[in-house]
N, C-alpha and C positions, 0 to 999 in steps of 0.2 A: 376185481369185484364184479359180481354179476347180480342180475335181477331174478326174482322168482314171483310167480303170481298164484294166488289161491282165490277160486271164485266159481261163477257159473260157466257153463260151456261157452257162450259167446266171449265173454271176458278172456278166458284162457286162450280161446282160438285166436282172437285178435292179438293178443300179446305173443302167442306162438308164431304169427305170421312174421313178426319182427325178430324172432329168434330167442324170445324169452321162455324158458322152462316154466311149467307150472302144473297144477293139479285142480281138476274139476271136484267140487264138493257139493253134497246136498244134504248133509246131516253132520251132527256132532263128531261121530266116529271118523268120517272121511276128513273132517276139518282138523281133528287131532292128529291124524296120520300126516296129513300134507303139512300141518305146522311143524311136526317133529322133522319131517324130511327137510323142510326149509332152514330150520333152526340148527340142525345138526351139520350142515354144509357150510364150513368156514369161508367158502368162496362167496356165499349170498351175502351181499351188503345192503340190498334194498328188497324188502318183501312187500309186494303190492298185494292187498287183500281187499275184496269187495265187502261193503259194509254188512251184508246179510251173511257172508261167510264168517267175518269177524264175530258176529254175534254168537256163533256156534262155540267159539273159544275166547269169549270176551275177556276173562281174568288173565289168560295168557297174553293176549294182545295188549291189554292195559300194563301188564309188567313191562313188556319191552317197549312199549310207548313211552313210559316215564322212566325209562333207564337210559344211561349214557353208552350202552352196549350196542352191538350189532346183531342182527340186522336192523336197519332202520325199516320202521312200518309206515306205509302210506295206505290209508283207507280210501277207497273210491266207491262210487255208486256202481251199481251193476246195470244190466240192460233194462231193468224196471225203473231206473231213476233213484233219486236220493230217498233215503228212508225218512219218514216223518220223525221230527225231533232231533235229527242229526245236524250240527252246525255245518255251516258252509265254509269253504276255504277261507273267504274273507273273515268271517267270524273267529275262525281259529287263529288265524293272524292276529287280529285285533286283540284277543285274549291273551296270546303268547307275548306280544310286545307291549301291551297296556296302552296302545295309541289306537284311536279309530281312524282307519283308512277309508276315505270315500264313503 
């Protein structure tokens, strides 16, 4: 199982430095192509996507997020930080398990 990252140049470069393949995207067409590449590779088990890149293909991201299939999707902030209105990791965990942590 391998990782794949989709996002801005800095994010893809950073993950690339530790051996993770990825695609730099700046618009919806690039995001669609990168998402197709990642989801068609049976070896990709975890897909890391920046929040801004995920917004380009939100319906597809949400479909995979709420399925029990692979790849698993992890959304992360990009170099500009967390997007307004996006939940923090703590908030997502609290929602998922139904218990407020810290």
